[in-house]
C-alpha positions as CSV (number, residue, x, y, z in Angstrom):
1,M,0.2,0.1,-0.3
2,L,3.0,2.4,0.7
3,R,4.1,1.9,-2.7
4,P,4.4,4.3,-5.3
5,P,2.4,4.1,-8.5
6,P,4.0,2.1,-11.5
7,Q,5.2,4.8,-14.1
8,L,4.2,2.6,-17.0
9,T,1.3,3.4,-19.1
10,V,-1.2,0.9,-19.7
11,S,-0.2,1.0,-23.8
12,E,3.5,0.8,-22.3
13,W,2.5,-2.1,-20.6
14,A,0.5,-3.8,-23.6
15,E,3.4,-2.8,-25.9
16,R,5.7,-4.8,-23.6
17,H,3.8,-7.8,-22.7
18,R,0.7,-8.4,-24.2
19,M,0.3,-11.4,-26.6
20,L,-2.8,-11.4,-29.4
21,G,-3.5,-15.4,-29.8
22,S,-5.7,-16.3,-33.0
23,R,-8.7,-16.5,-31.1
24,A,-8.2,-12.8,-29.6
25,S,-7.2,-11.3,-33.2
26,A,-7.2,-11.4,-36.8
27,E,-3.6,-10.9,-36.5
28,P,-1.6,-13.1,-33.7
29,G,1.2,-12.0,-32.1
30,P,2.7,-9.1,-29.7
31,W,0.1,-5.9,-29.2
32,R,1.1,-3.4,-31.1
33,T,-0.3,0.1,-30.6
34,N,0.5,1.4,-33.7
35,R,-2.2,-0.3,-35.3
36,T,-5.0,1.4,-33.5
37,P,-3.5,4.4,-32.2
38,Y,-6.6,5.8,-31.2
39,L,-7.2,3.6,-28.4
40,K,-3.5,4.7,-27.2
41,E,-5.2,8.2,-25.4
42,V,-7.9,6.2,-23.4
43,M,-5.6,3.2,-22.2
44,D,-2.9,5.6,-21.2
45,A,-6.0,7.1,-19.3
46,L,-6.7,4.4,-17.3
47,S,-2.9,4.2,-15.8
48,A,-2.4,4.6,-12.9
49,V,-0.1,7.3,-13.0
50,H,-3.1,9.5,-14.8
51,P,-4.9,11.6,-13.0
52,A,-8.6,11.0,-14.6
53,R,-10.9,8.4,-12.5
54,R,-13.6,7.8,-15.4
55,V,-12.9,7.6,-18.8
56,V,-15.6,7.6,-21.5
57,F,-15.2,6.0,-24.7
58,M,-17.9,6.4,-26.8
59,K,-17.2,4.4,-30.1
60,G,-18.4,2.4,-33.3
61,A,-18.6,-1.2,-33.2
62,Q,-15.3,-3.5,-33.4
63,V,-12.7,-1.0,-32.9
64,G,-10.3,-2.8,-30.4
65,A,-12.5,-1.1,-27.6
66,T,-12.8,-4.5,-25.6
67,E,-9.1,-5.3,-26.2
68,S,-8.0,-1.9,-25.0
69,G,-10.0,-3.1,-21.6
70,N,-8.6,-6.1,-21.4
71,N,-4.9,-4.7,-21.4
72,W,-6.2,-2.4,-18.6
73,L,-7.3,-5.4,-16.7
74,G,-3.7,-7.2,-17.5
75,Y,-1.7,-3.9,-16.3
76,I,-4.2,-4.1,-13.2
77,M,-3.3,-7.9,-12.7
78,H,0.4,-6.9,-13.4
79,H,1.2,-4.2,-12.3
80,V,-1.8,-2.8,-9.5
81,P,-2.9,-5.6,-8.3
82,A,-6.4,-4.8,-6.5
83,P,-10.4,-6.1,-6.6
84,A,-11.6,-5.2,-10.0
85,L,-15.1,-5.8,-11.4
86,A,-15.5,-6.5,-14.9
87,V,-19.6,-5.8,-16.6
88,Q,-20.8,-7.8,-19.4
89,P,-24.7,-6.9,-20.7
90,T,-26.2,-10.5,-19.0
91,V,-24.2,-13.1,-16.9
92,E,-24.3,-15.5,-19.6
93,L,-22.2,-13.1,-22.0
94,A,-20.2,-12.2,-18.8
95,K,-19.3,-16.2,-19.2
96,R,-18.5,-16.2,-22.9
97,F,-16.4,-13.0,-22.4
98,S,-14.4,-15.0,-19.5
99,R,-13.9,-17.8,-22.0
100,Q,-13.3,-16.3,-25.4
101,R,-11.4,-13.0,-23.8
102,I,-10.0,-13.4,-20.1
103,D,-8.9,-17.2,-20.5
104,P,-6.5,-16.3,-23.6
105,L,-5.4,-12.8,-22.4
106,L,-3.9,-15.1,-19.1
107,E,-2.8,-17.6,-21.0
108,E,-1.2,-16.1,-23.8
109,T,0.4,-13.4,-22.1
110,P,3.6,-14.3,-20.1
111,A,3.1,-11.7,-17.5
112,L,0.2,-13.0,-16.5
113,R,0.1,-16.9,-17.3
114,D,1.9,-17.4,-13.7
115,R,-0.7,-14.7,-11.8
116,V,-3.4,-16.8,-11.6
117,A,-4.0,-20.3,-11.2
118,P,-4.8,-23.0,-13.9
119,A,-8.7,-23.8,-14.3
120,R,-9.0,-26.8,-12.5
121,A,-12.3,-28.1,-10.6
122,R,-10.8,-27.9,-7.3
123,D,-9.1,-24.5,-7.9
124,I,-11.8,-21.9,-6.3
125,G,-9.2,-19.3,-7.3
126,N,-9.9,-19.7,-10.9
127,T,-13.5,-19.9,-11.9
128,M,-15.5,-19.0,-14.6
129,L,-16.5,-15.5,-13.0
130,S,-13.6,-15.3,-10.7
131,K,-10.5,-14.6,-11.2
132,E,-7.6,-14.4,-8.0
133,F,-4.3,-13.0,-8.8
134,P,-1.9,-12.2,-5.8
135,G,-3.2,-8.8,-4.2
136,G,-6.3,-9.0,-6.1
137,I,-9.3,-10.6,-8.3
138,L,-11.1,-10.1,-11.0
139,V,-15.1,-10.6,-11.1
140,L,-16.6,-10.9,-14.1
141,T,-20.7,-10.5,-14.0
142,G,-23.9,-9.0,-16.2
143,A,-25.7,-5.9,-15.9
144,N,-29.0,-8.0,-15.5
145,S,-27.4,-9.3,-11.8
146,A,-28.3,-6.8,-9.2
147,A,-27.1,-8.9,-6.3
148,A,-23.6,-8.8,-7.9
149,L,-22.9,-5.3,-9.0
150,C,-24.1,-4.4,-5.3
151,S,-22.2,-6.9,-3.4
152,M,-18.7,-6.6,-4.3
153,T,-16.2,-3.7,-3.2
154,A,-14.0,-3.3,-6.0
155,R,-11.1,-0.5,-6.8
156,F,-11.8,-1.0,-10.3
157,L,-14.6,-1.1,-12.7
158,F,-14.8,-2.0,-16.8
159,L,-18.2,-1.6,-18.1
160,D,-18.6,-3.1,-21.5
161,E,-21.2,-2.9,-24.0
162,V,-23.1,-0.8,-22.1
163,D,-25.6,-0.1,-24.7
164,A,-27.3,-3.5,-24.1
165,Y,-27.6,-3.1,-20.4
166,P,-31.2,-3.0,-19.7
167,G,-32.2,0.7,-18.3
168,D,-33.3,-1.2,-14.9
169,V,-32.3,-4.5,-13.1
170,A,-34.8,-6.6,-10.8
171,G,-36.1,-3.3,-9.8
172,E,-33.2,-1.6,-8.5
173,G,-32.3,0.8,-10.8
174,D,-29.8,1.5,-13.3
175,P,-27.3,-0.9,-13.4
176,I,-24.3,1.4,-13.8
177,A,-25.4,3.1,-11.2
178,L,-25.2,0.2,-9.2
179,A,-22.0,-0.9,-10.0
180,D,-20.7,2.5,-9.7
181,R,-21.7,3.7,-6.2
182,P,-19.2,4.3,-3.6
183,R,-17.9,1.0,-2.6
184,G,-16.0,1.2,1.0
185,T,-12.3,2.2,0.5
186,A,-12.6,2.2,-3.2
187,S,-10.2,4.9,-4.8
188,C,-11.0,4.6,-8.1
189,V,-13.7,3.5,-10.5
190,G,-12.9,3.0,-14.0
191,A,-14.7,1.9,-17.1
192,C,-14.4,1.9,-20.8
193,G,-16.7,0.9,-23.4
194,G,-20.3,1.1,-25.1
195,S,-21.5,4.6,-25.8
196,H,-23.5,5.6,-23.0
197,P,-24.0,9.3,-21.7
198,Q,-23.4,8.4,-18.2
199,L,-20.6,6.0,-18.7
200,P,-18.2,5.8,-15.8
201,R,-14.1,5.5,-15.6
């Protein structure tokens, strides 16, 4: 807790460590920000050394926003370990996101491979919707689960594909407001992706 935040930015981390496999990219290999230069500013605003506490990314479809968010999650696991919550429109989509995006991120990026135990039936540290790593945990859930949105204390919040979120979840209200409300000692709330006028980071 007394260590200063790393000076490395998210885009620098991705350039140095991120590997894309054939499951995540049409161009497998090392991440190269110059392939999508418009994502650099978004990623760097999510860095620990940046003063921003909320990033809004209004975008079109298939421009790389989710992968830039995944770079941020990898950066958190490697350099700023803390509890993080990633929200997809539904719990089923969160499970698909875990299989198709998070598992390849962990398996194909050497800097992350040893930080999360391999998925095994008896290993509760790595499940479909929960990935424990030294100093933190990544929990994945859906915007249609009010209980999950309200129950976790998270320092970092990644809201993806928010256009598909329900306007109200189980009579509890706006899922973005539920996820983004103050949580104990949380010092940074972040989100990236979709095109919602109130999208938090």
